[in-house]
PDB file as gemmi writes it, atoms N, CA and C in Angstrom:
CRYST1    1.000    1.000    1.000  90.00  90.00  90.00 P 1                      
ATOM      1  N   MET A   1      -7.476  -5.005  -5.055  1.00  0.00           N  
ATOM      2  CA  MET A   1      -7.787  -3.535  -4.801  1.00  0.00           C  
ATOM      3  C   MET A   1      -7.966  -2.741  -6.016  1.00  0.00           C  
ATOM      4  N   SER A   2      -9.131  -1.995  -6.299  1.00  0.00           N  
ATOM      5  CA  SER A   2      -9.347  -1.308  -7.523  1.00  0.00           C  
ATOM      6  C   SER A   2      -8.611  -0.031  -7.552  1.00  0.00           C  
ATOM      7  N   MET A   3      -8.543   0.606  -8.627  1.00  0.00           N  
ATOM      8  CA  MET A   3      -7.835   1.872  -8.798  1.00  0.00           C  
ATOM      9  C   MET A   3      -8.434   2.917  -7.953  1.00  0.00           C  
ATOM     10  N   GLU A   4      -9.720   2.916  -7.751  1.00  0.00           N  
ATOM     11  CA  GLU A   4     -10.347   3.822  -6.867  1.00  0.00           C  
ATOM     12  C   GLU A   4     -10.089   3.762  -5.481  1.00  0.00           C  
ATOM     13  N   GLN A   5      -9.764   2.569  -5.051  1.00  0.00           N  
ATOM     14  CA  GLN A   5      -9.431   2.351  -3.661  1.00  0.00           C  
ATOM     15  C   GLN A   5      -7.940   2.646  -3.186  1.00  0.00           C  
ATOM     16  N   THR A   6      -7.010   2.842  -4.228  1.00  0.00           N  
ATOM     17  CA  THR A   6      -5.824   3.049  -4.072  1.00  0.00           C  
ATOM     18  C   THR A   6      -5.434   4.530  -3.879  1.00  0.00           C  
ATOM     19  N   ALA A   7      -5.147   4.900  -2.740  1.00  0.00           N  
ATOM     20  CA  ALA A   7      -4.792   6.466  -2.388  1.00  0.00           C  
ATOM     21  C   ALA A   7      -3.370   6.625  -2.596  1.00  0.00           C  
ATOM     22  N   SER A   8      -3.011   7.786  -3.245  1.00  0.00           N  
ATOM     23  CA  SER A   8      -1.563   8.055  -3.245  1.00  0.00           C  
ATOM     24  C   SER A   8      -1.003   8.497  -2.035  1.00  0.00           C  
ATOM     25  N   THR A   9       0.220   8.568  -1.857  1.00  0.00           N  
ATOM     26  CA  THR A   9       0.851   9.040  -0.648  1.00  0.00           C  
ATOM     27  C   THR A   9       0.426  10.368  -0.426  1.00  0.00           C  
ATOM     28  N   GLU A  10       0.490  11.207  -1.443  1.00  0.00           N  
ATOM     29  CA  GLU A  10       0.042  12.623  -1.264  1.00  0.00           C  
ATOM     30  C   GLU A  10      -1.401  12.825  -0.813  1.00  0.00           C  
ATOM     31  N   ASP A  11      -2.278  11.975  -1.392  1.00  0.00           N  
ATOM     32  CA  ASP A  11      -3.693  11.970  -0.812  1.00  0.00           C  
ATOM     33  C   ASP A  11      -3.644  11.662   0.619  1.00  0.00           C  
ATOM     34  N   LEU A  12      -2.934  10.614   1.116  1.00  0.00           N  
ATOM     35  CA  LEU A  12      -2.945  10.243   2.423  1.00  0.00           C  
ATOM     36  C   LEU A  12      -2.393  11.413   3.252  1.00  0.00           C  
ATOM     37  N   ILE A  13      -1.417  12.026   2.860  1.00  0.00           N  
ATOM     38  CA  ILE A  13      -0.858  13.192   3.579  1.00  0.00           C  
ATOM     39  C   ILE A  13      -1.910  14.198   3.752  1.00  0.00           C  
ATOM     40  N   ARG A  14      -2.572  14.567   2.697  1.00  0.00           N  
ATOM     41  CA  ARG A  14      -3.605  15.530   2.729  1.00  0.00           C  
ATOM     42  C   ARG A  14      -4.751  15.123   3.702  1.00  0.00           C  
ATOM     43  N   GLU A  15      -5.079  13.951   3.721  1.00  0.00           N  
ATOM     44  CA  GLU A  15      -5.967  13.297   4.711  1.00  0.00           C  
ATOM     45  C   GLU A  15      -5.633  13.577   5.966  1.00  0.00           C  
ATOM     46  N   ALA A  16      -4.398  13.220   6.258  1.00  0.00           N  
ATOM     47  CA  ALA A  16      -3.888  13.326   7.716  1.00  0.00           C  
ATOM     48  C   ALA A  16      -3.881  14.917   8.136  1.00  0.00           C  
ATOM     49  N   LEU A  17      -3.575  15.645   7.329  1.00  0.00           N  
ATOM     50  CA  LEU A  17      -3.475  17.222   7.588  1.00  0.00           C  
ATOM     51  C   LEU A  17      -4.924  17.620   7.949  1.00  0.00           C  
ATOM     52  N   THR A  18      -5.955  17.119   7.082  1.00  0.00           N  
ATOM     53  CA  THR A  18      -7.298  17.575   7.289  1.00  0.00           C  
ATOM     54  C   THR A  18      -7.884  17.157   8.759  1.00  0.00           C  
ATOM     55  N   SER A  19      -7.374  16.058   9.149  1.00  0.00           N  
ATOM     56  CA  SER A  19      -7.681  15.428  10.436  1.00  0.00           C  
ATOM     57  C   SER A  19      -7.226  16.228  11.649  1.00  0.00           C  
ATOM     58  N   ILE A  20      -6.078  17.093  11.368  1.00  0.00           N  
ATOM     59  CA  ILE A  20      -5.464  17.798  12.579  1.00  0.00           C  
ATOM     60  C   ILE A  20      -5.581  19.277  12.343  1.00  0.00           C  
ATOM     61  N   ARG A  21      -6.013  19.789  11.117  1.00  0.00           N  
ATOM     62  CA  ARG A  21      -6.105  21.126  10.991  1.00  0.00           C  
ATOM     63  C   ARG A  21      -6.974  21.941  11.968  1.00  0.00           C  
ATOM     64  N   ASP A  22      -8.128  21.315  12.371  1.00  0.00           N  
ATOM     65  CA  ASP A  22      -9.144  21.935  13.371  1.00  0.00           C  
ATOM     66  C   ASP A  22      -8.387  22.367  14.534  1.00  0.00           C  
ATOM     67  N   ALA A  23      -7.533  21.442  15.139  1.00  0.00           N  
ATOM     68  CA  ALA A  23      -6.822  21.677  16.353  1.00  0.00           C  
ATOM     69  C   ALA A  23      -5.826  22.850  16.208  1.00  0.00           C  
ATOM     70  N   ILE A  24      -5.113  22.815  15.091  1.00  0.00           N  
ATOM     71  CA  ILE A  24      -4.098  23.786  14.826  1.00  0.00           C  
ATOM     72  C   ILE A  24      -4.821  25.268  14.623  1.00  0.00           C  
ATOM     73  N   GLN A  25      -5.829  25.244  13.914  1.00  0.00           N  
ATOM     74  CA  GLN A  25      -6.633  26.509  13.553  1.00  0.00           C  
ATOM     75  C   GLN A  25      -7.222  27.147  14.880  1.00  0.00           C  
ATOM     76  N   MET A  26      -7.624  26.265  15.824  1.00  0.00           N  
ATOM     77  CA  MET A  26      -8.057  26.685  17.073  1.00  0.00           C  
ATOM     78  C   MET A  26      -7.097  27.532  17.844  1.00  0.00           C  
ATOM     79  N   ASP A  27      -5.757  27.329  17.530  1.00  0.00           N  
ATOM     80  CA  ASP A  27      -4.697  28.043  18.203  1.00  0.00           C  
ATOM     81  C   ASP A  27      -4.284  29.159  17.265  1.00  0.00           C  
ATOM     82  N   GLY A  28      -4.947  29.421  16.180  1.00  0.00           N  
ATOM     83  CA  GLY A  28      -4.621  30.577  15.254  1.00  0.00           C  
ATOM     84  C   GLY A  28      -3.604  30.237  14.208  1.00  0.00           C  
ATOM     85  N   GLY A  29      -3.308  29.050  13.970  1.00  0.00           N  
ATOM     86  CA  GLY A  29      -2.265  28.543  12.994  1.00  0.00           C  
ATOM     87  C   GLY A  29      -2.997  27.763  11.943  1.00  0.00           C  
ATOM     88  N   ASP A  30      -2.168  27.274  11.037  1.00  0.00           N  
ATOM     89  CA  ASP A  30      -2.660  26.384  10.078  1.00  0.00           C  
ATOM     90  C   ASP A  30      -1.546  25.581   9.309  1.00  0.00           C  
ATOM     91  N   VAL A  31      -1.863  24.632   8.637  1.00  0.00           N  
ATOM     92  CA  VAL A  31      -0.750  23.758   8.098  1.00  0.00           C  
ATOM     93  C   VAL A  31      -1.322  23.389   6.728  1.00  0.00           C  
ATOM     94  N   GLU A  32      -0.524  23.412   5.626  1.00  0.00           N  
ATOM     95  CA  GLU A  32      -0.862  23.021   4.281  1.00  0.00           C  
ATOM     96  C   GLU A  32       0.096  22.128   3.748  1.00  0.00           C  
ATOM     97  N   PHE A  33      -0.312  21.216   2.985  1.00  0.00           N  
ATOM     98  CA  PHE A  33       0.512  20.284   2.252  1.00  0.00           C  
ATOM     99  C   PHE A  33       1.298  21.102   1.118  1.00  0.00           C  
ATOM    100  N   VAL A  34       2.639  20.826   0.875  1.00  0.00           N  
ATOM    101  CA  VAL A  34       3.339  21.569  -0.076  1.00  0.00           C  
ATOM    102  C   VAL A  34       3.833  20.539  -1.112  1.00  0.00           C  
ATOM    103  N   SER A  35       4.488  19.336  -0.726  1.00  0.00           N  
ATOM    104  CA  SER A  35       4.986  18.292  -1.576  1.00  0.00           C  
ATOM    105  C   SER A  35       5.438  17.154  -0.940  1.00  0.00           C  
ATOM    106  N   TYR A  36       5.622  16.177  -1.713  1.00  0.00           N  
ATOM    107  CA  TYR A  36       6.122  14.783  -1.087  1.00  0.00           C  
ATOM    108  C   TYR A  36       7.154  14.391  -2.125  1.00  0.00           C  
ATOM    109  N   ASP A  37       8.484  14.106  -1.437  1.00  0.00           N  
ATOM    110  CA  ASP A  37       9.608  13.574  -2.142  1.00  0.00           C  
ATOM    111  C   ASP A  37       9.703  12.150  -1.862  1.00  0.00           C  
ATOM    112  N   GLU A  38       9.312  11.328  -2.924  1.00  0.00           N  
ATOM    113  CA  GLU A  38       9.511   9.942  -2.861  1.00  0.00           C  
ATOM    114  C   GLU A  38      10.845   9.356  -2.487  1.00  0.00           C  
ATOM    115  N   LEU A  39      11.803   9.965  -3.203  1.00  0.00           N  
ATOM    116  CA  LEU A  39      13.172   9.576  -3.062  1.00  0.00           C  
ATOM    117  C   LEU A  39      13.731   9.699  -1.584  1.00  0.00           C  
ATOM    118  N   THR A  40      13.387  10.895  -1.003  1.00  0.00           N  
ATOM    119  CA  THR A  40      13.900  10.995   0.336  1.00  0.00           C  
ATOM    120  C   THR A  40      12.764  10.550   1.491  1.00  0.00           C  
ATOM    121  N   LYS A  41      11.596  10.221   0.937  1.00  0.00           N  
ATOM    122  CA  LYS A  41      10.451   9.892   1.827  1.00  0.00           C  
ATOM    123  C   LYS A  41      10.100  10.983   2.706  1.00  0.00           C  
ATOM    124  N   THR A  42      10.193  12.261   2.295  1.00  0.00           N  
ATOM    125  CA  THR A  42       9.991  13.380   2.981  1.00  0.00           C  
ATOM    126  C   THR A  42       8.723  14.130   2.604  1.00  0.00           C  
ATOM    127  N   ALA A  43       7.835  14.458   3.520  1.00  0.00           N  
ATOM    128  CA  ALA A  43       6.682  15.212   3.248  1.00  0.00           C  
ATOM    129  C   ALA A  43       7.002  16.758   3.673  1.00  0.00           C  
ATOM    130  N   PHE A  44       6.610  17.668   2.735  1.00  0.00           N  
ATOM    131  CA  PHE A  44       6.958  19.155   3.150  1.00  0.00           C  
ATOM    132  C   PHE A  44       5.626  19.808   3.275  1.00  0.00           C  
ATOM    133  N   VAL A  45       5.543  20.534   4.354  1.00  0.00           N  
ATOM    134  CA  VAL A  45       4.399  21.133   4.735  1.00  0.00           C  
ATOM    135  C   VAL A  45       4.735  22.672   5.191  1.00  0.00           C  
ATOM    136  N   SER A  46       3.718  23.488   4.968  1.00  0.00           N  
ATOM    137  CA  SER A  46       3.791  24.902   5.410  1.00  0.00           C  
ATOM    138  C   SER A  46       3.082  25.310   6.672  1.00  0.00           C  
ATOM    139  N   LEU A  47       3.798  25.757   7.676  1.00  0.00           N  
ATOM    140  CA  LEU A  47       3.043  26.130   8.873  1.00  0.00           C  
ATOM    141  C   LEU A  47       2.743  27.697   8.704  1.00  0.00           C  
ATOM    142  N   GLN A  48       1.472  28.042   9.065  1.00  0.00           N  
ATOM    143  CA  GLN A  48       1.049  29.412   8.670  1.00  0.00           C  
ATOM    144  C   GLN A  48       0.374  29.956   9.941  1.00  0.00           C  
ATOM    145  N   GLY A  49       0.103  31.303   9.842  1.00  0.00           N  
ATOM    146  CA  GLY A  49      -0.667  31.897  10.984  1.00  0.00           C  
ATOM    147  C   GLY A  49       0.289  31.988  12.194  1.00  0.00           C  
ATOM    148  N   ALA A  50      -0.439  31.790  13.257  1.00  0.00           N  
ATOM    149  CA  ALA A  50       0.178  31.754  14.599  1.00  0.00           C  
ATOM    150  C   ALA A  50       1.472  30.830  14.660  1.00  0.00           C  
ATOM    151  N   CYS A  51       1.449  29.797  13.822  1.00  0.00           N  
ATOM    152  CA  CYS A  51       2.608  28.831  13.961  1.00  0.00           C  
ATOM    153  C   CYS A  51       3.865  29.503  13.460  1.00  0.00           C  
ATOM    154  N   VAL A  52       3.848  30.474  12.584  1.00  0.00           N  
ATOM    155  CA  VAL A  52       5.090  31.195  12.148  1.00  0.00           C  
ATOM    156  C   VAL A  52       5.735  31.751  13.448  1.00  0.00           C  
ATOM    157  N   GLY A  53       6.884  31.437  13.747  1.00  0.00           N  
ATOM    158  CA  GLY A  53       7.562  32.140  14.744  1.00  0.00           C  
ATOM    159  C   GLY A  53       7.285  31.690  16.199  1.00  0.00           C  
ATOM    160  N   CYS A  54       6.247  30.713  16.222  1.00  0.00           N  
ATOM    161  CA  CYS A  54       5.961  30.227  17.478  1.00  0.00           C  
ATOM    162  C   CYS A  54       6.895  29.069  18.061  1.00  0.00           C  
ATOM    163  N   PRO A  55       7.370  29.440  19.315  1.00  0.00           N  
ATOM    164  CA  PRO A  55       8.343  28.386  19.850  1.00  0.00           C  
ATOM    165  C   PRO A  55       7.837  26.927  19.765  1.00  0.00           C  
ATOM    166  N   ALA A  56       6.578  26.726  20.008  1.00  0.00           N  
ATOM    167  CA  ALA A  56       6.079  25.441  20.114  1.00  0.00           C  
ATOM    168  C   ALA A  56       5.716  24.792  18.687  1.00  0.00           C  
ATOM    169  N   SER A  57       6.134  25.564  17.575  1.00  0.00           N  
ATOM    170  CA  SER A  57       5.741  25.151  16.210  1.00  0.00           C  
ATOM    171  C   SER A  57       6.505  23.765  15.937  1.00  0.00           C  
ATOM    172  N   VAL A  58       7.833  23.805  16.465  1.00  0.00           N  
ATOM    173  CA  VAL A  58       8.605  22.454  16.191  1.00  0.00           C  
ATOM    174  C   VAL A  58       7.962  21.339  16.845  1.00  0.00           C  
ATOM    175  N   MET A  59       7.445  21.496  17.978  1.00  0.00           N  
ATOM    176  CA  MET A  59       6.705  20.449  18.813  1.00  0.00           C  
ATOM    177  C   MET A  59       5.490  20.105  18.005  1.00  0.00           C  
ATOM    178  N   THR A  60       4.717  21.092  17.372  1.00  0.00           N  
ATOM    179  CA  THR A  60       3.460  20.871  16.715  1.00  0.00           C  
ATOM    180  C   THR A  60       3.841  20.096  15.412  1.00  0.00           C  
ATOM    181  N   LEU A  61       4.929  20.419  14.667  1.00  0.00           N  
ATOM    182  CA  LEU A  61       5.377  19.761  13.604  1.00  0.00           C  
ATOM    183  C   LEU A  61       5.719  18.253  13.844  1.00  0.00           C  
ATOM    184  N   LYS A  62       6.628  18.050  14.850  1.00  0.00           N  
ATOM    185  CA  LYS A  62       7.027  16.553  15.133  1.00  0.00           C  
ATOM    186  C   LYS A  62       5.911  15.825  15.753  1.00  0.00           C  
ATOM    187  N   MET A  63       5.348  16.244  16.890  1.00  0.00           N  
ATOM    188  CA  MET A  63       4.365  15.518  17.597  1.00  0.00           C  
ATOM    189  C   MET A  63       3.037  15.379  17.089  1.00  0.00           C  
ATOM    190  N   GLY A  64       2.643  16.428  16.281  1.00  0.00           N  
ATOM    191  CA  GLY A  64       1.135  16.509  15.742  1.00  0.00           C  
ATOM    192  C   GLY A  64       1.240  16.128  14.285  1.00  0.00           C  
ATOM    193  N   VAL A  65       1.898  17.064  13.533  1.00  0.00           N  
ATOM    194  CA  VAL A  65       1.814  16.833  12.174  1.00  0.00           C  
ATOM    195  C   VAL A  65       2.544  15.496  11.681  1.00  0.00           C  
ATOM    196  N   GLU A  66       3.774  15.329  12.048  1.00  0.00           N  
ATOM    197  CA  GLU A  66       4.413  14.142  11.711  1.00  0.00           C  
ATOM    198  C   GLU A  66       3.769  12.784  12.096  1.00  0.00           C  
ATOM    199  N   ARG A  67       3.290  12.842  13.319  1.00  0.00           N  
ATOM    200  CA  ARG A  67       2.692  11.567  13.857  1.00  0.00           C  
ATOM    201  C   ARG A  67       1.339  11.231  13.068  1.00  0.00           C  
ATOM    202  N   ALA A  68       0.745  12.325  12.820  1.00  0.00           N  
ATOM    203  CA  ALA A  68      -0.589  12.031  12.073  1.00  0.00           C  
ATOM    204  C   ALA A  68      -0.297  11.655  10.610  1.00  0.00           C  
ATOM    205  N   ILE A  69       0.663  12.211  10.068  1.00  0.00           N  
ATOM    206  CA  ILE A  69       0.933  11.745   8.618  1.00  0.00           C  
ATOM    207  C   ILE A  69       1.532  10.265   8.650  1.00  0.00           C  
ATOM    208  N   LYS A  70       2.396   9.941   9.559  1.00  0.00           N  
ATOM    209  CA  LYS A  70       2.951   8.589   9.585  1.00  0.00           C  
ATOM    210  C   LYS A  70       1.962   7.581  10.070  1.00  0.00           C  
ATOM    211  N   LYS A  71       0.907   7.990  10.693  1.00  0.00           N  
ATOM    212  CA  LYS A  71      -0.080   6.955  11.092  1.00  0.00           C  
ATOM    213  C   LYS A  71      -0.925   6.531   9.794  1.00  0.00           C  
ATOM    214  N   VAL A  72      -1.124   7.321   8.935  1.00  0.00           N  
ATOM    215  CA  VAL A  72      -1.929   6.972   7.705  1.00  0.00           C  
ATOM    216  C   VAL A  72      -1.026   6.642   6.468  1.00  0.00           C  
ATOM    217  N   ALA A  73       0.298   7.169   6.592  1.00  0.00           N  
ATOM    218  CA  ALA A  73       1.064   6.975   5.396  1.00  0.00           C  
ATOM    219  C   ALA A  73       2.461   6.584   5.944  1.00  0.00           C  
ATOM    220  N   PRO A  74       2.646   5.385   6.408  1.00  0.00           N  
ATOM    221  CA  PRO A  74       3.846   4.928   7.045  1.00  0.00           C  
ATOM    222  C   PRO A  74       4.995   4.935   6.233  1.00  0.00           C  
ATOM    223  N   GLU A  75       4.923   5.076   4.890  1.00  0.00           N  
ATOM    224  CA  GLU A  75       6.076   5.181   3.944  1.00  0.00           C  
ATOM    225  C   GLU A  75       6.738   6.404   4.106  1.00  0.00           C  
ATOM    226  N   VAL A  76       6.085   7.479   4.749  1.00  0.00           N  
ATOM    227  CA  VAL A  76       6.713   8.857   4.907  1.00  0.00           C  
ATOM    228  C   VAL A  76       7.615   8.704   6.146  1.00  0.00           C  
ATOM    229  N   GLU A  77       8.936   9.024   6.016  1.00  0.00           N  
ATOM    230  CA  GLU A  77       9.842   9.041   7.112  1.00  0.00           C  
ATOM    231  C   GLU A  77      10.191  10.298   7.731  1.00  0.00           C  
ATOM    232  N   TYR A  78      10.009  11.306   6.938  1.00  0.00           N  
ATOM    233  CA  TYR A  78      10.351  12.702   7.566  1.00  0.00           C  
ATOM    234  C   TYR A  78       9.315  13.742   7.118  1.00  0.00           C  
ATOM    235  N   VAL A  79       8.991  14.696   8.030  1.00  0.00           N  
ATOM    236  CA  VAL A  79       8.114  15.707   7.712  1.00  0.00           C  
ATOM    237  C   VAL A  79       8.797  17.053   7.987  1.00  0.00           C  
ATOM    238  N   GLU A  80       9.022  17.915   6.948  1.00  0.00           N  
ATOM    239  CA  GLU A  80       9.821  19.174   7.035  1.00  0.00           C  
ATOM    240  C   GLU A  80       8.716  20.277   6.753  1.00  0.00           C  
ATOM    241  N   ALA A  81       9.079  21.430   7.595  1.00  0.00           N  
ATOM    242  CA  ALA A  81       8.333  22.735   7.403  1.00  0.00           C  
ATOM    243  C   ALA A  81       9.247  23.539   6.303  1.00  0.00           C  
ATOM    244  N   VAL A  82       8.529  24.101   5.279  1.00  0.00           N  
ATOM    245  CA  VAL A  82       9.106  25.004   4.427  1.00  0.00           C  
ATOM    246  C   VAL A  82       8.731  26.423   4.441  1.00  0.00           C  
TER     247      VAL A  82                                                      
END                                                                             
């Protein structure tokens, strides 16, 4: 595999978020990548807009965002909102 074909975990996380942002934005929210901690295998994201304070945001984070990230970056074990 050449260097160009090797995507970093952060790149994969960003790619996963791009794939689900449209659905989140349709509900008036948004999600942005903040950081990835290799030591704890945790991706940190920021939920914005309608997601802030929404009772369903925990479900969105776990069932939508976390699932999408783990699908493309299986090394990520946790996804946390900051």
